[in-house]
Structure formats: structure tokens, C-alpha cells
C-alpha positions as CSV (number, residue, x, y, z in Angstrom):
1,M,-55.6,-26.7,27.5
2,Y,-55.2,-26.3,31.3
3,T,-54.7,-22.7,32.3
4,R,-55.4,-22.7,36.1
5,S,-52.5,-22.7,38.5
6,K,-51.5,-26.2,39.4
7,D,-52.7,-27.8,42.6
8,N,-50.1,-29.1,45.0
9,V,-50.1,-32.8,45.8
10,V,-47.7,-33.9,48.5
11,L,-46.5,-37.5,48.4
12,T,-45.9,-38.5,52.0
13,P,-44.2,-41.8,53.1
14,L,-46.2,-43.7,55.7
15,G,-43.7,-46.0,57.4
16,D,-40.6,-47.3,55.5
17,V,-40.9,-46.2,51.9
18,D,-38.1,-45.6,49.4
19,L,-38.0,-41.8,48.9
20,N,-36.4,-42.3,45.4
21,L,-39.6,-44.2,44.4
22,L,-41.7,-41.2,45.6
23,V,-39.5,-38.8,43.6
24,R,-40.0,-40.9,40.5
25,L,-43.7,-41.1,41.1
26,T,-44.0,-37.2,41.2
27,S,-43.1,-36.9,37.5
28,E,-45.3,-39.8,36.5
29,V,-48.4,-38.4,38.3
30,E,-47.8,-34.9,36.9
31,E,-47.7,-36.4,33.4
32,A,-51.0,-38.2,34.0
33,L,-52.6,-35.2,35.7
34,P,-51.3,-32.0,34.2
35,F,-53.2,-29.9,36.7
36,V,-51.1,-31.0,39.7
37,R,-47.6,-30.3,40.9
38,C,-46.2,-33.1,43.1
39,T,-43.7,-32.8,45.8
40,V,-42.2,-35.3,48.2
41,S,-42.7,-34.5,51.9
42,S,-39.7,-34.5,54.2
43,L,-42.1,-35.7,56.9
44,R,-42.2,-39.5,57.4
45,L,-45.5,-40.6,59.0
46,E,-45.6,-43.5,61.4
47,L,-48.0,-46.4,60.9
48,P,-50.4,-46.4,63.9
49,K,-49.9,-49.6,65.9
50,N,-53.6,-49.9,66.6
51,A,-54.3,-50.1,62.8
52,Y,-52.5,-53.5,62.6
53,N,-54.6,-56.6,62.7
54,P,-52.4,-59.6,63.6
55,I,-55.0,-62.2,62.5
56,R,-55.1,-60.7,59.0
57,R,-51.5,-59.5,59.0
58,Q,-52.8,-56.3,57.4
59,Y,-53.4,-52.7,58.4
60,N,-56.9,-51.2,58.7
61,S,-56.9,-48.3,56.3
62,D,-59.9,-46.7,58.0
63,V,-57.9,-46.3,61.2
64,I,-55.0,-44.8,59.3
65,M,-57.3,-42.3,57.4
66,K,-59.0,-41.3,60.7
67,L,-55.7,-40.7,62.4
68,Y,-54.3,-38.4,59.7
69,R,-57.6,-36.8,58.6
70,N,-57.5,-33.0,59.0
71,R,-53.7,-32.9,59.5
72,F,-52.8,-31.5,56.1
73,R,-53.5,-28.2,54.3
74,D,-52.4,-29.6,51.0
75,R,-53.8,-32.5,49.1
76,T,-51.8,-35.4,50.4
77,L,-51.1,-38.9,49.1
78,M,-49.7,-41.2,51.8
79,V,-47.7,-44.1,50.4
80,T,-47.0,-47.2,52.4
81,R,-45.4,-50.6,51.8
82,V,-47.8,-52.5,54.2
83,D,-50.8,-54.5,53.1
84,L,-54.1,-52.7,53.7
85,Y,-57.7,-53.7,54.2
86,S,-60.9,-51.9,54.9
87,P,-63.6,-53.6,56.9
88,G,-65.8,-55.7,54.6
89,L,-63.0,-56.1,52.0
90,N,-60.2,-58.7,51.8
91,F,-57.7,-56.0,50.7
92,I,-57.5,-52.6,49.1
93,F,-54.9,-51.0,46.9
94,G,-55.8,-47.5,48.2
95,Q,-58.4,-45.3,49.8
96,A,-59.3,-41.6,49.6
97,E,-61.5,-39.0,51.1
98,Y,-64.2,-38.3,48.5
99,P,-63.9,-35.4,48.0
100,G,-61.2,-34.2,50.4
101,L,-57.5,-33.7,50.8
102,L,-56.2,-37.1,52.0
103,A,-55.5,-40.3,50.1
104,L,-53.6,-43.5,50.8
105,I,-52.1,-46.2,48.6
106,S,-50.3,-49.5,49.5
107,L,-47.4,-50.8,47.4
108,A,-47.7,-54.3,48.8
109,R,-50.1,-55.9,46.3
110,L,-48.8,-53.7,43.4
111,N,-45.4,-55.5,43.5
112,P,-45.2,-58.5,41.2
113,R,-43.3,-60.4,44.0
114,F,-46.5,-60.4,46.0
115,Y,-48.0,-62.8,43.4
116,G,-44.8,-65.0,43.3
117,K,-43.6,-63.3,40.1
118,P,-40.1,-61.9,39.5
119,Y,-39.6,-58.3,40.2
120,D,-40.5,-56.1,37.3
121,E,-39.7,-52.4,38.0
122,T,-41.6,-51.1,34.9
123,L,-44.8,-53.0,35.8
124,F,-44.5,-52.0,39.5
125,I,-44.1,-48.3,38.7
126,D,-47.0,-48.5,36.2
127,R,-49.3,-50.0,38.9
128,I,-48.2,-47.4,41.5
129,V,-49.0,-44.6,39.1
130,K,-52.4,-45.9,38.3
131,E,-53.4,-46.3,41.9
132,A,-51.9,-42.9,42.8
133,V,-53.8,-41.1,40.0
134,H,-57.0,-43.1,40.9
135,E,-56.9,-42.0,44.6
136,I,-55.9,-38.4,43.8
137,C,-58.8,-38.1,41.4
138,H,-61.2,-39.4,44.2
139,T,-60.0,-36.5,46.4
140,Y,-61.3,-34.1,43.7
141,G,-64.7,-35.9,43.8
142,L,-64.3,-38.1,40.8
143,S,-66.2,-41.4,41.2
144,H,-65.6,-44.8,39.8
145,C,-66.1,-45.3,36.0
146,S,-67.7,-48.2,34.2
147,N,-65.0,-48.0,31.4
148,P,-62.5,-50.8,32.3
149,R,-59.7,-48.9,30.5
150,C,-60.2,-45.7,32.6
151,V,-57.9,-45.1,35.5
152,M,-61.1,-44.5,37.6
153,H,-62.4,-48.0,37.0
154,F,-62.6,-49.9,40.3
155,S,-59.8,-52.5,40.6
156,N,-61.2,-55.7,42.1
157,S,-57.9,-57.4,41.3
158,I,-54.4,-56.7,40.0
159,V,-55.6,-57.9,36.6
160,D,-58.0,-54.9,36.5
161,T,-55.2,-52.5,37.5
162,D,-53.0,-53.9,34.8
163,F,-55.7,-53.5,32.1
164,K,-56.6,-49.9,32.8
165,S,-54.8,-46.8,31.6
166,K,-52.9,-44.3,33.7
167,I,-55.2,-41.5,32.8
168,P,-59.0,-40.7,33.1
169,C,-61.1,-41.5,30.0
170,R,-62.7,-38.7,28.0
171,V,-65.9,-38.7,30.1
172,C,-64.0,-38.6,33.4
173,T,-61.6,-36.0,32.1
174,A,-64.6,-33.8,31.3
175,K,-66.1,-34.3,34.7
176,L,-62.7,-33.5,36.3
177,M,-62.3,-30.3,34.3
178,K,-65.8,-29.3,35.4
179,I,-64.9,-30.0,39.1
180,L,-61.7,-28.0,38.7
181,E,-63.5,-25.0,37.1
182,L,-66.1,-25.0,39.9
183,S,-63.3,-25.0,42.6
184,S,-61.3,-22.1,41.1
């Protein structure tokens, strides 16, 4: 059982993001990670214009992370609707400081419509929660896991995201609890 006071994680919109979606995400993330308390920031961050690559029609996540690094005292998950990439990769679902306080997820490729499928709110929320939990766990220093069912498994495609769970596996949970004990 978790007895330490809960860590605050602030969900912060980056660009135009539905705040109701972020409010819903707070309870889902808290359920998956019982050691955190999520709040939605009243601050709406702007997407840096220099992060946009018109050839790719994507935003460079490294530029975004660099801009907002060291701006927050609380663990912060920035959530954006735009499609992201990191140099050397075609796209990313998210990125995080490892360890650190800042993480970022994109909703673009988590939406079934991106793949030409009909909108499915349950599937969309499920994917968002998995990516949010994954990136938040990275900020605590949890690395990728070889277990394809673990939320910490690297998602190379949306199929990988759909297959994995919303929570860390037993091994990753034990590692996370050890990290949390050391930081208290």
C-alpha cells in the first residue's frame, strides 16, 4: 500500500486542447498511478512557431521540450493536439525528461480518425491514458520495459499502444516504488 504523500502532476494544455478531456484524464491517470494527484493548469502554453517543420507538417518535440524545460516546479505533462516528431524518428506519441519534471504527449496519432477509422471515444481515452502514464513514469526515471503488456513498453506503432496495459507491470511497479522510496 502506498503511504507517502501524493506527488502533484499538472496537466497543461499546449495549444488548443479540450480542457474537459484533460479533466477526464486526471482521474484516469490517478487510477493508474495511485501515488500522483493530477490537476489541470489554468495556464495554456503556446506552441513555439520555430518548432513547426512545414515539410513534415509536424512539430519538433525537442524544440518544445527545450523551450519549456526548467519553467515548472511541479511535474508537468504538456498535452497537445499537433503531430510530433523527434529528429531521427518519423513520429512520436510523447517525450519526457528522464528523470525530470517535464513530459509531453500528442493526441494526434492517438485518435482513431488519424488512421481513417471512425471516432471511438473509449479507445481514444484509453490510448491517451497509456501515453500519459508512460511519459509520467519516465519523469520518475522508469525506463522502457521488454514486457509488451506493460505500459512502459516502447510503442513503435499504435498497435503496440493498443496491446499494452494502462499500468506498469509487477517488475516496473517494484522499480517505481524503489525510486519513490529513495526520493522521499
